[in-house]
BALOBA-1460 file (C-alpha; in Angstrom, 3 decimals):
// residues 203
<rec num="1" residu="m" x="141.735" y="45.216" z="117.176"/>
<rec num="2" residu="s" x="141.950" y="46.604" z="120.497"/>
<rec num="3" residu="g" x="143.595" y="49.644" z="121.690"/>
<rec num="4" residu="n" x="146.507" y="50.589" z="124.285"/>
<rec num="5" residu="l" x="145.954" y="51.068" z="128.136"/>
<rec num="6" residu="f" x="148.544" y="53.614" z="129.041"/>
<rec num="7" residu="i" x="149.580" y="54.241" z="132.619"/>
<rec num="8" residu="v" x="151.025" y="57.974" z="133.694"/>
<rec num="9" residu="s" x="152.087" y="58.141" z="137.289"/>
<rec num="10" residu="a" x="153.926" y="60.755" z="139.587"/>
<rec num="11" residu="p" x="154.399" y="62.462" z="142.583"/>
<rec num="12" residu="s" x="152.121" y="65.226" z="143.269"/>
<rec num="13" residu="g" x="153.578" y="68.384" z="141.841"/>
<rec num="14" residu="a" x="155.695" y="66.689" z="139.046"/>
<rec num="15" residu="g" x="153.377" y="68.646" z="135.960"/>
<rec num="16" residu="k" x="151.481" y="65.029" z="135.187"/>
<rec num="17" residu="t" x="148.263" y="66.731" z="134.695"/>
<rec num="18" residu="s" x="149.795" y="69.522" z="132.809"/>
<rec num="19" residu="l" x="151.530" y="66.678" z="130.605"/>
<rec num="20" residu="v" x="148.461" y="64.590" z="129.981"/>
<rec num="21" residu="t" x="146.288" y="67.534" z="128.866"/>
<rec num="22" residu="a" x="148.729" y="68.392" z="126.464"/>
<rec num="23" residu="l" x="149.188" y="65.445" z="124.892"/>
<rec num="24" residu="l" x="145.221" y="64.943" z="124.689"/>
<rec num="25" residu="k" x="145.286" y="68.090" z="122.747"/>
<rec num="26" residu="s" x="147.990" y="66.948" z="120.390"/>
<rec num="27" residu="n" x="147.030" y="63.183" z="119.953"/>
<rec num="28" residu="k" x="142.956" y="62.345" z="119.020"/>
<rec num="29" residu="q" x="143.515" y="58.695" z="119.314"/>
<rec num="30" residu="i" x="143.922" y="58.896" z="123.057"/>
<rec num="31" residu="d" x="141.463" y="59.537" z="125.631"/>
<rec num="32" residu="v" x="142.238" y="59.965" z="129.405"/>
<rec num="33" residu="s" x="139.834" y="57.693" z="131.706"/>
<rec num="34" residu="v" x="137.812" y="59.878" z="134.310"/>
<rec num="35" residu="s" x="138.200" y="58.542" z="137.807"/>
<rec num="36" residu="y" x="135.792" y="58.646" z="140.862"/>
<rec num="37" residu="t" x="137.005" y="60.553" z="143.864"/>
<rec num="38" residu="t" x="135.543" y="61.847" z="147.294"/>
<rec num="39" residu="r" x="137.500" y="64.521" z="147.136"/>
<rec num="40" residu="a" x="136.188" y="68.377" z="146.270"/>
<rec num="41" residu="p" x="136.096" y="69.721" z="143.226"/>
<rec num="42" residu="r" x="138.875" y="72.272" z="143.155"/>
<rec num="43" residu="p" x="138.646" y="75.680" z="141.139"/>
<rec num="44" residu="g" x="138.034" y="75.395" z="137.628"/>
<rec num="45" residu="e" x="137.023" y="71.577" z="137.518"/>
<rec num="46" residu="t" x="134.037" y="70.184" z="136.622"/>
<rec num="47" residu="e" x="132.192" y="67.029" z="136.859"/>
<rec num="48" residu="g" x="132.637" y="64.334" z="134.427"/>
<rec num="49" residu="k" x="135.776" y="66.071" z="132.775"/>
<rec num="50" residu="e" x="138.642" y="65.927" z="135.522"/>
<rec num="51" residu="y" x="136.745" y="63.763" z="138.135"/>
<rec num="52" residu="h" x="133.135" y="62.090" z="138.660"/>
<rec num="53" residu="f" x="132.903" y="63.466" z="142.185"/>
<rec num="54" residu="v" x="130.938" y="61.313" z="144.514"/>
<rec num="55" residu="s" x="130.185" y="60.950" z="148.114"/>
<rec num="56" residu="r" x="132.156" y="58.405" z="150.337"/>
<rec num="57" residu="e" x="129.005" y="56.568" z="150.906"/>
<rec num="58" residu="t" x="128.550" y="56.131" z="146.869"/>
<rec num="59" residu="f" x="132.034" y="55.426" z="146.273"/>
<rec num="60" residu="l" x="132.686" y="52.778" z="148.951"/>
<rec num="61" residu="a" x="128.895" y="51.165" z="147.521"/>
<rec num="62" residu="m" x="130.664" y="50.968" z="144.028"/>
<rec num="63" residu="a" x="133.567" y="49.598" z="145.522"/>
<rec num="64" residu="k" x="131.927" y="46.905" z="147.246"/>
<rec num="65" residu="h" x="129.884" y="46.274" z="143.855"/>
<rec num="66" residu="g" x="133.275" y="45.433" z="142.302"/>
<rec num="67" residu="d" x="133.013" y="48.212" z="139.795"/>
<rec num="68" residu="f" x="136.673" y="49.685" z="140.334"/>
<rec num="69" residu="l" x="139.822" y="48.413" z="138.350"/>
<rec num="70" residu="e" x="142.047" y="50.143" z="141.222"/>
<rec num="71" residu="s" x="141.193" y="52.005" z="143.868"/>
<rec num="72" residu="a" x="143.273" y="54.025" z="146.508"/>
<rec num="73" residu="e" x="142.981" y="56.481" z="149.210"/>
<rec num="74" residu="v" x="145.289" y="59.805" z="149.045"/>
<rec num="75" residu="y" x="145.335" y="62.361" z="151.629"/>
<rec num="76" residu="g" x="142.024" y="61.107" z="152.823"/>
<rec num="77" residu="n" x="140.383" y="60.914" z="149.532"/>
<rec num="78" residu="l" x="139.340" y="57.977" z="147.559"/>
<rec num="79" residu="y" x="139.760" y="57.817" z="143.897"/>
<rec num="80" residu="g" x="138.976" y="54.761" z="141.504"/>
<rec num="81" residu="t" x="138.909" y="53.601" z="137.965"/>
<rec num="82" residu="s" x="135.722" y="52.220" z="135.786"/>
<rec num="83" residu="q" x="136.790" y="48.586" z="134.674"/>
<rec num="84" residu="s" x="134.092" y="48.282" z="132.493"/>
<rec num="85" residu="w" x="134.582" y="51.776" z="130.859"/>
<rec num="86" residu="i" x="138.264" y="50.517" z="130.010"/>
<rec num="87" residu="e" x="137.194" y="47.637" z="128.709"/>
<rec num="88" residu="a" x="134.306" y="48.659" z="126.492"/>
<rec num="89" residu="e" x="136.536" y="51.610" z="125.127"/>
<rec num="90" residu="t" x="139.777" y="49.499" z="124.547"/>
<rec num="91" residu="a" x="137.610" y="46.606" z="122.777"/>
<rec num="92" residu="n" x="136.589" y="49.494" z="120.213"/>
<rec num="93" residu="g" x="139.967" y="50.594" z="119.254"/>
<rec num="94" residu="r" x="140.578" y="53.311" z="121.287"/>
<rec num="95" residu="d" x="143.950" y="54.149" z="123.151"/>
<rec num="96" residu="i" x="143.218" y="54.661" z="127.182"/>
<rec num="97" residu="l" x="145.262" y="56.836" z="129.623"/>
<rec num="98" residu="l" x="144.853" y="56.428" z="133.369"/>
<rec num="99" residu="e" x="146.380" y="59.098" z="135.941"/>
<rec num="100" residu="i" x="147.285" y="57.090" z="138.969"/>
<rec num="101" residu="d" x="149.386" y="56.468" z="141.706"/>
<rec num="102" residu="w" x="152.067" y="53.397" z="141.696"/>
<rec num="103" residu="q" x="149.744" y="51.706" z="144.135"/>
<rec num="104" residu="g" x="147.117" y="51.898" z="141.252"/>
<rec num="105" residu="a" x="149.298" y="50.840" z="138.774"/>
<rec num="106" residu="a" x="150.373" y="47.910" z="140.404"/>
<rec num="107" residu="q" x="146.384" y="47.049" z="140.783"/>
<rec num="108" residu="v" x="145.948" y="47.899" z="136.988"/>
<rec num="109" residu="r" x="148.689" y="45.293" z="135.925"/>
<rec num="110" residu="q" x="147.344" y="42.454" z="137.595"/>
<rec num="111" residu="v" x="144.443" y="42.834" z="135.280"/>
<rec num="112" residu="f" x="146.075" y="43.937" z="132.074"/>
<rec num="113" residu="p" x="149.506" y="43.053" z="132.399"/>
<rec num="114" residu="d" x="150.068" y="44.514" z="128.612"/>
<rec num="115" residu="c" x="149.341" y="47.880" z="129.650"/>
<rec num="116" residu="i" x="152.051" y="50.458" z="129.086"/>
<rec num="117" residu="s" x="153.350" y="52.265" z="132.320"/>
<rec num="118" residu="i" x="155.177" y="55.690" z="132.485"/>
<rec num="119" residu="f" x="156.444" y="57.491" z="135.530"/>
<rec num="120" residu="i" x="156.943" y="61.531" z="135.277"/>
<rec num="121" residu="l" x="159.975" y="62.657" z="137.675"/>
<rec num="122" residu="p" x="160.521" y="66.430" z="138.525"/>
<rec num="123" residu="p" x="163.899" y="67.759" z="137.547"/>
<rec num="124" residu="s" x="164.892" y="67.832" z="141.577"/>
<rec num="125" residu="m" x="163.286" y="68.153" z="145.021"/>
<rec num="126" residu="e" x="163.662" y="71.789" z="144.818"/>
<rec num="127" residu="a" x="161.471" y="72.312" z="141.613"/>
<rec num="128" residu="l" x="158.926" y="69.947" z="142.847"/>
<rec num="129" residu="e" x="158.460" y="72.268" z="146.069"/>
<rec num="130" residu="t" x="158.347" y="75.198" z="143.656"/>
<rec num="131" residu="r" x="155.667" y="73.700" z="142.241"/>
<rec num="132" residu="l" x="153.793" y="72.591" z="144.799"/>
<rec num="133" residu="k" x="153.924" y="76.326" z="146.503"/>
<rec num="134" residu="g" x="153.242" y="77.760" z="142.985"/>
<rec num="135" residu="r" x="149.633" y="76.006" z="142.946"/>
<rec num="136" residu="g" x="148.489" y="78.168" z="146.065"/>
<rec num="137" residu="q" x="145.828" y="75.495" z="147.021"/>
<rec num="138" residu="d" x="147.847" y="73.816" z="149.696"/>
<rec num="139" residu="s" x="148.850" y="74.967" z="153.255"/>
<rec num="140" residu="a" x="152.538" y="74.789" z="154.141"/>
<rec num="141" residu="e" x="151.666" y="71.527" z="156.574"/>
<rec num="142" residu="i" x="150.022" y="69.708" z="153.201"/>
<rec num="143" residu="i" x="152.981" y="70.884" z="151.152"/>
<rec num="144" residu="a" x="155.330" y="69.211" z="153.481"/>
<rec num="145" residu="q" x="153.226" y="66.071" z="153.476"/>
<rec num="146" residu="r" x="153.066" y="65.743" z="149.426"/>
<rec num="147" residu="m" x="157.278" y="66.359" z="149.728"/>
<rec num="148" residu="h" x="157.807" y="63.395" z="152.032"/>
<rec num="149" residu="a" x="155.040" y="61.340" z="150.048"/>
<rec num="150" residu="a" x="156.946" y="62.325" z="146.962"/>
<rec num="151" residu="q" x="160.117" y="60.488" z="147.985"/>
<rec num="152" residu="g" x="157.883" y="57.180" z="148.919"/>
<rec num="153" residu="d" x="156.479" y="57.656" z="145.543"/>
<rec num="154" residu="i" x="159.596" y="57.985" z="143.508"/>
<rec num="155" residu="a" x="161.451" y="54.829" z="145.249"/>
<rec num="156" residu="h" x="158.754" y="52.720" z="143.066"/>
<rec num="157" residu="v" x="159.918" y="54.520" z="139.995"/>
<rec num="158" residu="a" x="161.899" y="51.088" z="138.645"/>
<rec num="159" residu="e" x="158.530" y="49.349" z="138.216"/>
<rec num="160" residu="f" x="157.760" y="51.512" z="135.147"/>
<rec num="161" residu="d" x="158.253" y="50.614" z="131.827"/>
<rec num="162" residu="y" x="159.338" y="54.244" z="130.817"/>
<rec num="163" residu="v" x="160.667" y="57.318" z="132.729"/>
<rec num="164" residu="i" x="160.426" y="60.764" z="131.746"/>
<rec num="165" residu="i" x="161.992" y="63.987" z="133.658"/>
<rec num="166" residu="n" x="159.586" y="66.596" z="133.377"/>
<rec num="167" residu="d" x="161.970" y="69.636" z="133.285"/>
<rec num="168" residu="k" x="160.790" y="71.559" z="130.137"/>
<rec num="169" residu="l" x="157.547" y="70.705" z="129.481"/>
<rec num="170" residu="d" x="157.410" y="71.006" z="125.698"/>
<rec num="171" residu="e" x="160.490" y="68.330" z="125.647"/>
<rec num="172" residu="a" x="158.457" y="66.252" z="128.205"/>
<rec num="173" residu="l" x="155.560" y="66.364" z="125.696"/>
<rec num="174" residu="q" x="157.372" y="64.997" z="122.947"/>
<rec num="175" residu="q" x="158.686" y="62.343" z="124.879"/>
<rec num="176" residu="l" x="155.392" y="61.238" z="126.582"/>
<rec num="177" residu="n" x="153.803" y="61.320" z="122.876"/>
<rec num="178" residu="a" x="156.549" y="59.187" z="121.219"/>
<rec num="179" residu="i" x="155.960" y="56.462" z="123.682"/>
<rec num="180" residu="v" x="152.301" y="56.605" z="122.585"/>
<rec num="181" residu="v" x="153.071" y="56.726" z="119.023"/>
<rec num="182" residu="a" x="155.680" y="53.874" z="118.751"/>
<rec num="183" residu="a" x="153.140" y="51.713" z="121.040"/>
<rec num="184" residu="s" x="150.544" y="51.993" z="117.850"/>
<rec num="185" residu="l" x="153.277" y="51.154" z="115.773"/>
<rec num="186" residu="r" x="154.182" y="47.686" z="117.483"/>
<rec num="187" residu="r" x="153.917" y="44.944" z="115.256"/>
<rec num="188" residu="d" x="150.907" y="42.992" z="116.363"/>
<rec num="189" residu="r" x="148.671" y="46.270" z="115.813"/>
<rec num="190" residu="q" x="150.372" y="47.144" z="112.561"/>
<rec num="191" residu="l" x="149.667" y="43.639" z="111.299"/>
<rec num="192" residu="s" x="146.093" y="43.919" z="112.323"/>
<rec num="193" residu="r" x="145.784" y="47.602" z="111.043"/>
<rec num="194" residu="q" x="147.557" y="47.131" z="107.728"/>
<rec num="195" residu="q" x="146.489" y="43.496" z="106.940"/>
<rec num="196" residu="n" x="145.124" y="44.531" z="103.205"/>
<rec num="197" residu="l" x="148.375" y="46.633" z="102.637"/>
<rec num="198" residu="i" x="150.547" y="43.682" z="103.510"/>
<rec num="199" residu="n" x="148.723" y="41.585" z="101.357"/>
<rec num="200" residu="r" x="149.124" y="43.767" z="98.330"/>
<rec num="201" residu="l" x="152.728" y="44.350" z="98.760"/>
<rec num="202" residu="q" x="152.950" y="40.485" z="98.743"/>
<rec num="203" residu="n" x="151.141" y="39.979" z="95.768"/>
């Protein structure tokens, strides 16, 4: 029985990473795919946990070799997802979650049409700007760029299976976990997982 592949996308500052981190703590059946990136680590980030940090030359060589399921350039940095790792993990029954933008999501759907995609929206653009400023990591110019890019990202919300408004983190986490749990209870997965029980109940 193969695992589910989830995609979580959001404009920068919508709280996607906080939601995913909380989900991983509460649901041990799901793992996050660690992407490769050419950007420098932020304070507190460690190699192999948040990202695999590689040089631009290494990334381009991997892309040429066909290692990435999807890849994109965001704010001058390259990001990519290992296809072989995802295929191996889902084949072993693990649920895998990808934190990627809408462009990456579109690429993943081409290879995994049964993936489950979720888009995270902020409650307002004012709240989004407040969160971006609250990070204390970006200049006013970068924040302005991210705010502009957010509108372009949000324009693709209709391409996703589920939409969550991240106003209160606890409520948004409950909704995200509900999607993951419901996917695990779909007919085909339950018939495969519970076949012995179903046979006993019919005899």
